[in-house]
MDTraj code that builds the backbone (N, CA, C; nanometers):
import mdtraj as md
import numpy as np

residues = "UNK UNK UNK UNK UNK UNK UNK UNK UNK UNK UNK UNK UNK UNK UNK UNK UNK UNK UNK UNK UNK UNK UNK UNK UNK UNK UNK UNK UNK UNK UNK UNK UNK UNK UNK UNK UNK UNK UNK UNK UNK UNK UNK UNK UNK UNK UNK UNK UNK UNK UNK UNK UNK UNK UNK UNK UNK UNK UNK UNK UNK UNK UNK UNK UNK UNK UNK UNK UNK UNK UNK UNK UNK UNK UNK UNK UNK UNK UNK UNK UNK UNK UNK UNK UNK UNK UNK UNK UNK UNK UNK UNK UNK UNK UNK UNK UNK UNK UNK UNK UNK UNK UNK UNK UNK UNK UNK UNK UNK UNK UNK UNK UNK UNK UNK UNK UNK UNK UNK UNK UNK UNK UNK UNK UNK UNK UNK UNK UNK UNK UNK UNK UNK UNK UNK UNK UNK UNK UNK UNK UNK UNK UNK UNK UNK UNK UNK UNK UNK UNK UNK UNK UNK UNK UNK UNK UNK UNK UNK UNK UNK UNK UNK UNK UNK UNK UNK UNK UNK UNK UNK UNK UNK UNK UNK UNK UNK UNK UNK UNK".split()
xyz = np.array([
    [7.2558, 9.2568, 10.5326],
    [7.2761, 9.3754, 10.6529],
    [7.3238, 9.2742, 10.7455],
    [7.3964, 9.3043, 10.8065],
    [7.4518, 9.2041, 10.9301],
    [7.3382, 9.2363, 11.0001],
    [7.2898, 9.0927, 11.0798],
    [7.1727, 9.0704, 11.2019],
    [7.2791, 9.0325, 11.3054],
    [7.2691, 9.0536, 11.4363],
    [7.3975, 9.1062, 11.5414],
    [7.3097, 8.8743, 11.5957],
    [7.2573, 8.8162, 11.6041],
    [7.1697, 8.6857, 11.6086],
    [7.2664, 8.6318, 11.4872],
    [7.2630, 8.6467, 11.4095],
    [7.2929, 8.5621, 11.2850],
    [7.4639, 8.5833, 11.2206],
    [7.5483, 8.6583, 11.3275],
    [7.7207, 8.7047, 11.3238],
    [7.8128, 8.6143, 11.3694],
    [7.9105, 8.6125, 11.2746],
    [8.0350, 8.5236, 11.3935],
    [8.0866, 8.6283, 11.2992],
    [8.2730, 8.6321, 11.3974],
    [8.3376, 8.6871, 11.3495],
    [8.4876, 8.5972, 11.3323],
    [8.5188, 8.5791, 11.2600],
    [8.6299, 8.4747, 11.1569],
    [8.7804, 8.5451, 11.2127],
    [8.8359, 8.5454, 11.3095],
    [8.9983, 8.6210, 11.3219],
    [9.1198, 8.5239, 11.2615],
    [9.1822, 8.5631, 11.1310],
    [9.2608, 8.4983, 11.0405],
    [9.3902, 8.5006, 11.0882],
    [9.5160, 8.4006, 11.1367],
    [9.6390, 8.3573, 11.0770],
    [9.6881, 8.5371, 11.0821],
    [9.7108, 8.6253, 11.2371],
    [9.7494, 8.7409, 11.2870],
    [9.8335, 8.6593, 11.3648],
    [9.9626, 8.5743, 11.2830],
    [10.0889, 8.5237, 11.3893],
    [10.1610, 8.6248, 11.3542],
    [10.2889, 8.5961, 11.4431],
    [10.4628, 8.7118, 11.4542],
    [10.4733, 8.7193, 11.3155],
    [10.5303, 8.6075, 11.2869],
    [10.5700, 8.5936, 11.1477],
    [10.5278, 8.6293, 11.0015],
    [10.3684, 8.6000, 11.0213],
    [10.3615, 8.6764, 10.9012],
    [10.2888, 8.8382, 10.9609],
    [10.2151, 8.8182, 11.0604],
    [10.2285, 9.0112, 11.0739],
    [10.2867, 9.0631, 11.0924],
    [10.4207, 9.0589, 11.0946],
    [10.5189, 9.1631, 11.0932],
    [10.5542, 9.1826, 10.9291],
    [10.5202, 9.1269, 10.8499],
    [10.5342, 9.1430, 10.6643],
    [10.4300, 9.2384, 10.6419],
    [10.3152, 9.1901, 10.6591],
    [10.2267, 9.3262, 10.6207],
    [10.2094, 9.4569, 10.5618],
    [10.1427, 9.4375, 10.5242],
    [10.0846, 9.5893, 10.4927],
    [10.0941, 9.6755, 10.6522],
    [10.0975, 9.7743, 10.6849],
    [10.1081, 9.8673, 10.8082],
    [10.0053, 9.7628, 10.9298],
    [10.1666, 9.7080, 10.9761],
    [10.0777, 9.5022, 11.0572],
    [10.0396, 9.6693, 11.2105],
    [10.0938, 9.7530, 11.2579],
    [10.0448, 9.7891, 11.3854],
    [9.8800, 9.8651, 11.3507],
    [9.8366, 9.9287, 11.2243],
    [9.6994, 9.9365, 11.2228],
    [9.6309, 9.8565, 11.2170],
    [9.7185, 9.7337, 11.1479],
    [9.5689, 9.6071, 11.1609],
    [9.5865, 9.5405, 11.2764],
    [9.6803, 9.5490, 11.3535],
    [9.6661, 9.4669, 11.4546],
    [9.5511, 9.5457, 11.6063],
    [9.5906, 9.7173, 11.5677],
    [9.4913, 9.7801, 11.6456],
    [9.3548, 9.7533, 11.5875],
    [9.3155, 9.7317, 11.4942],
    [9.1806, 9.7396, 11.3946],
    [9.1366, 9.5821, 11.4882],
    [9.1417, 9.5377, 11.4641],
    [9.1157, 9.3883, 11.4849],
    [9.0902, 9.3451, 11.5866],
    [9.2064, 9.4264, 11.7432],
    [9.1755, 9.3918, 11.8553],
    [9.0972, 9.4791, 11.8837],
    [9.0230, 9.5598, 11.8574],
    [8.8702, 9.6407, 11.8218],
    [8.7576, 9.5806, 11.8324],
    [8.7594, 9.5186, 11.7005],
    [8.6480, 9.4206, 11.6325],
    [8.6487, 9.3074, 11.7808],
    [8.7618, 9.2675, 11.7429],
    [8.6893, 9.1411, 11.9323],
    [8.6745, 9.2035, 12.0391],
    [8.7118, 9.3271, 12.1060],
    [8.6465, 9.4334, 12.1905],
    [8.4852, 9.3933, 12.1744],
    [8.4816, 9.4666, 12.0581],
    [8.3418, 9.4562, 12.0161],
    [8.2395, 9.3409, 12.0346],
    [8.3022, 9.2756, 11.9341],
    [8.1952, 9.1416, 11.9678],
    [8.2295, 9.0708, 12.1034],
    [8.3244, 9.0990, 12.1559],
    [8.2925, 9.0179, 12.3431],
    [8.2208, 9.1211, 12.4234],
    [8.1666, 9.2369, 12.4098],
    [8.1371, 9.3239, 12.4469],
    [7.9629, 9.2844, 12.3945],
    [7.9324, 9.2621, 12.2325],
    [7.8144, 9.2532, 12.2008],
    [7.7651, 9.0438, 12.2093],
    [7.8565, 8.9940, 12.2897],
    [7.8085, 8.8175, 12.3054],
    [7.7945, 8.7647, 12.1821],
    [7.8968, 8.8422, 12.0890],
    [7.8525, 8.7825, 11.9318],
    [8.0122, 8.6336, 11.8946],
    [8.0127, 8.5227, 11.8845],
    [8.0914, 8.4414, 11.8519],
    [8.2105, 8.4641, 11.7871],
    [8.3272, 8.4237, 11.7993],
    [8.4410, 8.4248, 11.7884],
    [8.4861, 8.3258, 11.7546],
    [8.5367, 8.2833, 11.6496],
    [8.6151, 8.2000, 11.5495],
    [8.8001, 8.2048, 11.5931],
    [8.9002, 8.1860, 11.5311],
    [9.0449, 8.2230, 11.5598],
    [9.1671, 8.1101, 11.4798],
    [9.1980, 8.1071, 11.3613],
    [9.3101, 8.0365, 11.3087],
    [9.4409, 8.0608, 11.3222],
    [9.4563, 7.9990, 11.2940],
    [9.6790, 7.9732, 11.2771],
    [9.6882, 7.8870, 11.2101],
    [9.7666, 7.9638, 11.0969],
    [9.8162, 7.8859, 10.9730],
    [9.9716, 7.8298, 11.0075],
    [9.9579, 7.6519, 10.9776],
    [10.0916, 7.6177, 11.0079],
    [10.1549, 7.6342, 11.1473],
    [10.0640, 7.6695, 11.2826],
    [10.1829, 7.7618, 11.3949],
    [10.2905, 7.6843, 11.4695],
    [10.2987, 7.5745, 11.4068],
    [10.4295, 7.5050, 11.4332],
    [10.5417, 7.5602, 11.3407],
    [10.5712, 7.6139, 11.2784],
    [10.6231, 7.6831, 11.1725],
    [10.6302, 7.8175, 11.1666],
    [10.5192, 7.9030, 11.2057],
    [10.4856, 8.0035, 11.1245],
    [10.5079, 8.0691, 11.3173],
    [10.4329, 8.0201, 11.3960],
    [10.4451, 8.0807, 11.5708],
    [10.2717, 8.1160, 11.5716],
    [10.3015, 8.1715, 11.7151],
    [10.1724, 8.2175, 11.7965],
    [10.1401, 8.2767, 11.7035],
    [10.0152, 8.3193, 11.7397],
    [9.8857, 8.4906, 11.7308],
    [10.0294, 8.6471, 11.8029],
    [9.9920, 8.7049, 11.7303],
    [10.0467, 8.7998, 11.8273],
    [10.0016, 8.8540, 11.9316],
    [10.0985, 8.8914, 12.0100],
    [10.0576, 8.9267, 12.1571],
    [9.8872, 8.9805, 12.1917],
    [9.9110, 9.0724, 12.1670],
    [9.7818, 9.1632, 12.1937],
    [9.5964, 9.0793, 12.1639],
    [9.6655, 8.9906, 12.0542],
    [9.5408, 8.9480, 11.9891],
    [9.4772, 8.8288, 12.0970],
    [9.5740, 8.7188, 12.1170],
    [9.6318, 8.6235, 12.1626],
    [9.5367, 8.6427, 12.3149],
    [9.5958, 8.7597, 12.3792],
    [9.5682, 8.7811, 12.5198],
    [9.4334, 8.8356, 12.5202],
    [9.3594, 8.8400, 12.3980],
    [9.2441, 8.8958, 12.3897],
    [9.1200, 8.8267, 12.3841],
    [9.1829, 8.6931, 12.2826],
    [9.0891, 8.5764, 12.2995],
    [9.1539, 8.4464, 12.3691],
    [9.2830, 8.4455, 12.4501],
    [9.2788, 8.3194, 12.5002],
    [9.2541, 8.3443, 12.6431],
    [9.1968, 8.2363, 12.7244],
    [9.1460, 8.1260, 12.6930],
    [8.9443, 8.1015, 12.6241],
    [8.9237, 8.2543, 12.6505],
    [8.8182, 8.1511, 12.6008],
    [8.7571, 8.1245, 12.5059],
    [8.8450, 8.1950, 12.3547],
    [8.8560, 8.1110, 12.2572],
    [9.0463, 8.0330, 12.2247],
    [8.9284, 7.9315, 12.1758],
    [9.1153, 7.8343, 12.1209],
    [9.1641, 7.8389, 11.9788],
    [9.2946, 7.8599, 11.9784],
    [9.3030, 7.8927, 11.7902],
    [9.2671, 7.7010, 11.7212],
    [9.2582, 7.7233, 11.6028],
    [9.2071, 7.6610, 11.5915],
    [9.2906, 7.6205, 11.4330],
    [9.4496, 7.5435, 11.4665],
    [9.6067, 7.5214, 11.3737],
    [9.5108, 7.4670, 11.2421],
    [9.5418, 7.5168, 11.1422],
    [9.5388, 7.5030, 10.9872],
    [9.6703, 7.4680, 10.9037],
    [9.6443, 7.3784, 10.8357],
    [9.7258, 7.3657, 10.7133],
    [9.7077, 7.4155, 10.5943],
    [9.5833, 7.4130, 10.5391],
    [9.5072, 7.4437, 10.4145],
    [9.5377, 7.5887, 10.4700],
    [9.5090, 7.6694, 10.3321],
    [9.5060, 7.8039, 10.3090],
    [9.3763, 7.8443, 10.3166],
    [9.2665, 7.7884, 10.3031],
    [9.0853, 7.8008, 10.3275],
    [9.0947, 7.7374, 10.4600],
    [9.0648, 7.7854, 10.5604],
    [9.0274, 7.7468, 10.6994],
    [8.8933, 7.6038, 10.6277],
    [8.8104, 7.6531, 10.5259],
    [8.6709, 7.5256, 10.5093],
    [8.7777, 7.3977, 10.5255],
    [8.8603, 7.3801, 10.4555],
    [8.9544, 7.2455, 10.4880],
    [9.0026, 7.1988, 10.5775],
    [8.9959, 7.2467, 10.7343],
    [9.0367, 7.2795, 10.8169],
    [8.8973, 7.1924, 10.9086],
    [8.8573, 7.0693, 10.9694],
    [8.8222, 6.9807, 11.0296],
    [8.7235, 7.0844, 11.1337],
    [8.8290, 7.1005, 11.1988],
    [8.8230, 7.1671, 11.3178],
    [8.7290, 7.2860, 11.3164],
    [8.7673, 7.3570, 11.2261],
    [8.6790, 7.4660, 11.1525],
    [8.5604, 7.4435, 11.1062],
    [8.5338, 7.3902, 11.0303],
    [8.3928, 7.3127, 10.9646],
    [8.3416, 7.2973, 11.0875],
    [8.3489, 7.2169, 11.1666],
    [8.2590, 7.1728, 11.2611],
    [8.2269, 7.2923, 11.3725],
    [8.3585, 7.3401, 11.4036],
    [8.3344, 7.5028, 11.4882],
    [8.2091, 7.5715, 11.4025],
    [8.2394, 7.6211, 11.3130],
    [8.1332, 7.7483, 11.2483],
    [8.0090, 7.6974, 11.2828],
    [8.0059, 7.5204, 11.2105],
    [7.8501, 7.5055, 11.1947],
    [7.7964, 7.4865, 11.3065],
    [7.8687, 7.4133, 11.4668],
    [7.8133, 7.4864, 11.5903],
    [7.7868, 7.5804, 11.5914],
    [7.8224, 7.6862, 11.5768],
    [7.7597, 7.8290, 11.6149],
    [7.6006, 7.8539, 11.5707],
    [7.5755, 7.7581, 11.4347],
    [7.4420, 7.8035, 11.3993],
    [7.3859, 7.9996, 11.3167],
    [7.4872, 8.0529, 11.2942],
    [7.5386, 8.1407, 11.2286],
    [7.5702, 8.1306, 11.0896],
    [7.4803, 8.2687, 10.9948],
    [7.5419, 8.2245, 10.8195],
    [7.5782, 8.3373, 10.8087],
    [7.6269, 8.4215, 10.9285],
    [7.6915, 8.5377, 10.8192],
    [7.8255, 8.5464, 10.9116],
    [7.9437, 8.5543, 10.7920],
    [8.1038, 8.5133, 10.8622],
    [8.1450, 8.6708, 10.8219],
    [8.2310, 8.7255, 10.9444],
    [8.2807, 8.8696, 10.9144],
    [8.4097, 8.8531, 10.9451],
    [8.4988, 8.8662, 10.8843],
    [8.6496, 8.7951, 10.8517],
    [8.7776, 8.9169, 10.8237],
    [8.8545, 8.8765, 10.9489],
    [8.9838, 9.0008, 10.9024],
    [9.1131, 8.8650, 10.9746],
    [9.1493, 8.9511, 10.8822],
    [9.2835, 8.9045, 10.9632],
    [9.3900, 8.9325, 10.8114],
    [9.4958, 8.8380, 10.7986],
    [9.6044, 8.7815, 10.6909],
    [9.6064, 8.6713, 10.6451],
    [9.6279, 8.5812, 10.5130],
    [9.7093, 8.7831, 10.4042],
    [9.5340, 8.7528, 10.3205],
    [9.4993, 8.8767, 10.3013],
    [9.3540, 8.8611, 10.1783],
    [9.3497, 8.8237, 10.1183],
    [9.4871, 8.7633, 10.0117],
    [9.5086, 8.7416, 9.8503],
    [9.4938, 8.5699, 9.8900],
    [9.5210, 8.4791, 10.0326],
    [9.5614, 8.3387, 10.0449],
    [9.4720, 8.3137, 10.1024],
    [9.4617, 8.2710, 10.2436],
    [9.3791, 8.2553, 10.3166],
    [9.2537, 8.3335, 10.3532],
    [9.3014, 8.4500, 10.3434],
    [9.1211, 8.5134, 10.3854],
    [9.0345, 8.4980, 10.2088],
    [9.0989, 8.5202, 10.1293],
    [8.9655, 8.4638, 9.9666],
    [8.9162, 8.3504, 9.9633],
    [9.0334, 8.2400, 9.9634],
    [8.9733, 8.1238, 9.9445],
    [8.9197, 8.0892, 10.0923],
    [8.8845, 8.1104, 10.2038],
    [8.8271, 8.1190, 10.3104],
    [8.6985, 8.1563, 10.2901],
    [8.6860, 8.3053, 10.2116],
    [8.5712, 8.3097, 10.2148],
    [8.5359, 8.3279, 10.0616],
    [8.5732, 8.2362, 9.9877],
    [8.5476, 8.1867, 9.8834],
    [8.4603, 8.0473, 9.9585],
    [8.5569, 8.0049, 9.9959],
    [8.4892, 7.8539, 10.0408],
    [8.3867, 7.8439, 10.1479],
    [8.2813, 7.9390, 10.2249],
    [8.1839, 7.9906, 10.3280],
    [8.1279, 8.0097, 10.2340],
    [8.1168, 8.1134, 10.1159],
    [8.0236, 8.1636, 10.0383],
    [7.9459, 8.0073, 9.9499],
    [8.0409, 7.9482, 9.9276],
    [8.0332, 7.8121, 9.8556],
    [7.9515, 7.7509, 9.9141],
    [7.9148, 7.7422, 10.0547],
    [7.8532, 7.6709, 10.1577],
    [7.7683, 7.7098, 10.2051],
    [7.7491, 7.8100, 10.1792],
    [7.5702, 7.9149, 10.1724],
    [7.5545, 8.0004, 10.2555],
    [7.7107, 8.0596, 10.3644],
    [7.7426, 8.1457, 10.3934],
    [7.7111, 8.2984, 10.3168],
    [7.7407, 8.3472, 10.4445],
    [7.7288, 8.5314, 10.3825],
    [7.8819, 8.5612, 10.4536],
    [7.9050, 8.6409, 10.3113],
    [8.0608, 8.6738, 10.4179],
    [8.0984, 8.7908, 10.4216],
    [8.1458, 8.8824, 10.4963],
    [8.1987, 8.9866, 10.4869],
    [8.3091, 8.9767, 10.5568],
    [8.3633, 9.0958, 10.4232],
    [8.5375, 9.0632, 10.4733],
    [8.5329, 9.2797, 10.4965],
    [8.6381, 9.2229, 10.6064],
    [8.6653, 9.4071, 10.6473],
    [8.7701, 9.4845, 10.6255],
    [8.7441, 9.5579, 10.5331],
    [8.8018, 9.6136, 10.4282],
    [8.9869, 9.6214, 10.5301],
    [8.8890, 9.7064, 10.6003],
    [9.0437, 9.7999, 10.7016],
    [9.0716, 9.6817, 10.8128],
    [9.0288, 9.5834, 10.7753],
    [9.0904, 9.4243, 10.9179],
    [9.0867, 9.3209, 10.8613],
    [9.2099, 9.3790, 10.7299],
    [9.2194, 9.2761, 10.6645],
    [9.4106, 9.3315, 10.5724],
    [9.4993, 9.2972, 10.5582],
    [9.5788, 9.2963, 10.5085],
    [9.6981, 9.1791, 10.4311],
    [9.7876, 9.2123, 10.3043],
    [9.8827, 9.1447, 10.2725],
    [10.0273, 9.2078, 10.2822],
    [10.1237, 9.0605, 10.2288],
    [10.2586, 9.1665, 10.2201],
    [10.2191, 9.2712, 10.1210],
    [10.2042, 9.2713, 10.0476],
    [10.1712, 9.4305, 9.9865],
    [10.0098, 9.4274, 9.9200],
    [10.0523, 9.6214, 9.9816],
    [9.8740, 9.6424, 9.9161],
    [9.8494, 9.6289, 9.8148],
    [9.9061, 9.5901, 9.6744],
    [9.8470, 9.5553, 9.5666],
    [9.7699, 9.4294, 9.5837],
    [9.8280, 9.3588, 9.6460],
    [9.7693, 9.1575, 9.7016],
    [9.6283, 9.2449, 9.7939],
    [9.6828, 9.2901, 9.8543],
    [9.5505, 9.3183, 9.9788],
    [9.4043, 9.4102, 9.8333],
    [9.4838, 9.4911, 9.7804],
    [9.3663, 9.5666, 9.7162],
    [9.2995, 9.4462, 9.6405],
    [9.3597, 9.4177, 9.5399],
    [9.3435, 9.3283, 9.3705],
    [9.2327, 9.2091, 9.4848],
    [9.2965, 9.0887, 9.6149],
    [9.1915, 9.0368, 9.6901],
    [9.0859, 9.1182, 9.7064],
    [9.0157, 9.2330, 9.7387],
    [8.9153, 9.2954, 9.7927],
    [8.8396, 9.3162, 9.6928],
    [8.8713, 9.3687, 9.5734],
    [8.7961, 9.4179, 9.4560],
    [8.7553, 9.2728, 9.4116],
    [8.8620, 9.1146, 9.4422],
    [8.7912, 9.0262, 9.3218],
    [8.7072, 8.9967, 9.4385],
    [8.6797, 9.0003, 9.5878],
    [8.5930, 8.9421, 9.6449],
    [8.4205, 8.9689, 9.6211],
    [8.4799, 9.1451, 9.5902],
    [8.3314, 9.2059, 9.5849],
    [8.2779, 9.1834, 9.4498],
    [8.3775, 9.1628, 9.3508],
    [8.3428, 9.1025, 9.2248],
    [8.2364, 9.0251, 9.2322],
    [8.3218, 8.8512, 9.2956],
    [8.2745, 8.7431, 9.3457],
    [8.1007, 8.7331, 9.4307],
    [8.0843, 8.8487, 9.4739],
    [7.9481, 8.8576, 9.5620],
    [7.9901, 8.8584, 9.7412],
    [8.1071, 8.8865, 9.7871],
    [8.0958, 8.9006, 9.8874],
    [8.1184, 9.0286, 9.9268],
    [8.0388, 9.0652, 10.0384],
    [8.0769, 9.1876, 10.1077],
    [8.1766, 9.2048, 10.1627],
    [8.1870, 9.3210, 10.0704],
    [8.3713, 9.3798, 10.1293],
    [8.3139, 9.5350, 10.2571],
    [8.3125, 9.5388, 10.3493],
    [8.2589, 9.6281, 10.4317],
    [8.3929, 9.7133, 10.5550],
    [8.3297, 9.7678, 10.5626],
    [8.4632, 9.8766, 10.6769],
    [8.4108, 9.7879, 10.8299],
    [8.5041, 9.8614, 10.9109],
    [8.5085, 9.7895, 11.0578],
    [8.3674, 9.8724, 11.0933],
    [8.3481, 10.0181, 11.0460],
    [8.2930, 10.0870, 11.1522],
    [8.0900, 10.0540, 11.1159],
    [8.0858, 9.9933, 11.0021],
    [7.9934, 9.9655, 10.9059],
    [7.9200, 9.8274, 10.9557],
    [8.0246, 9.8045, 11.0102],
    [7.9820, 9.6616, 11.1231],
    [7.9715, 9.6344, 11.1938],
    [8.0265, 9.7539, 11.3079],
    [7.9675, 9.7759, 11.4713],
    [7.8402, 9.8548, 11.4298],
    [7.8216, 9.9306, 11.3214],
    [7.6809, 9.9910, 11.3031],
    [7.5774, 9.9219, 11.2744],
    [7.6372, 9.8297, 11.2091],
    [7.4901, 9.7214, 11.1601],
    [7.5007, 9.6495, 11.2896],
    [7.5096, 9.5992, 11.3399],
    [7.5423, 9.4659, 11.4909],
    [7.4733, 9.5020, 11.5731],
    [7.4476, 9.6820, 11.6071],
    [7.3848, 9.7591, 11.7207],
    [7.2557, 9.7960, 11.6305],
    [7.2524, 9.9103, 11.5143],
    [7.1219, 9.8726, 11.4634],
    [7.0589, 10.0412, 11.5232],
    [7.1306, 10.0907, 11.6251],
    [7.0534, 10.1855, 11.6734],
    [7.1291, 10.2652, 11.8177],
    [7.0715, 10.3980, 11.8100],
    [7.1425, 10.4522, 11.9552],
    [7.1095, 10.4231, 12.0785],
    [7.0001, 10.3386, 12.0821],
    [6.9075, 10.2907, 12.1617],
    [6.9863, 10.1375, 12.2126],
    [7.0487, 10.1025, 12.1531],
    [7.1091, 9.9730, 12.1736],
    [7.2092, 9.9882, 12.3153],
    [7.1338, 9.8582, 12.4140],
    [7.1861, 9.8248, 12.5214],
    [7.3733, 9.8885, 12.5711],
    [7.4629, 9.8535, 12.4548],
    [7.5884, 9.8565, 12.4878],
    [7.6019, 9.9756, 12.3502],
    [7.5076, 10.0546, 12.2989],
    [7.5653, 10.1476, 12.2058],
    [7.6717, 10.2461, 12.2465],
    [7.6673, 10.2649, 12.3874],
    [7.7761, 10.3195, 12.4494],
    [7.9118, 10.2623, 12.4161],
    [7.9235, 10.1597, 12.5481],
    [8.0078, 10.0426, 12.5380],
    [8.0628, 9.9833, 12.4162],
    [7.9861, 9.9959, 12.2918],
    [8.0779, 9.9793, 12.1413],
    [8.1815, 10.0927, 12.0512],
    [8.0773, 10.2262, 12.1018],
    [8.1474, 10.3186, 12.0370],
    [8.2260, 10.3950, 12.0582],
    [8.2772, 10.3709, 12.1837],
    [8.4287, 10.3836, 12.2242],
    [8.4959, 10.3347, 12.1434],
    [8.5019, 10.2389, 12.0830],
    [8.5790, 10.1490, 11.9823],
    [8.6028, 10.2137, 11.8166],
    [8.4580, 10.3205, 11.8215],
    [8.4652, 10.3836, 11.6958],
    [8.5616, 10.5078, 11.7238],
    [8.5693, 10.5777, 11.8142],
    [8.6284, 10.6967, 11.8300],
    [8.7454, 10.6926, 11.8548],
])
top = md.Topology()
chain = top.add_chain()
for i, resn in enumerate(residues, 1):
    res = top.add_residue(resn, chain, resSeq=i)
    for name in ("N", "CA", "C"):
        top.add_atom(name, md.element.get_by_symbol(name[0]), res)
traj = md.Trajectory(xyz[None], top)
């Protein structure tokens, strides 16, 4: 189960040129924006990557606007963020071991990063309704593979409820606004 004191949100590669090609891009962006707002309310660290931003461009406006300048994007060229020195340094600096992963593409960057994180001792939670690929089949196959490889595939609502644990949490009403 997620622990608010041990979690970090990873927003991966939600860039304009990629996002326009994935399955249900508007729904995906809306969900990721909600996760970002919840993690900000709960003051849980957020990491943010961009795949080859010089070629693919910046993160989509709504997500970029929520994150920048509080969080700076980590430019990467490898599919796995773990292969990027800036990413590994920043995630280690959080001193947190649970990584909630959202973004694109599920079968490439999400999977490879999740597998590397798990191999390095992190507990990985892939948000099923917070990831996408160019085709739904690729997304579904990658989620099934991650599940088989003992990564936790979870819904966004479950993430939020696990983080706050109780209706008595001081931020309960603020956070629940993003579930309704």
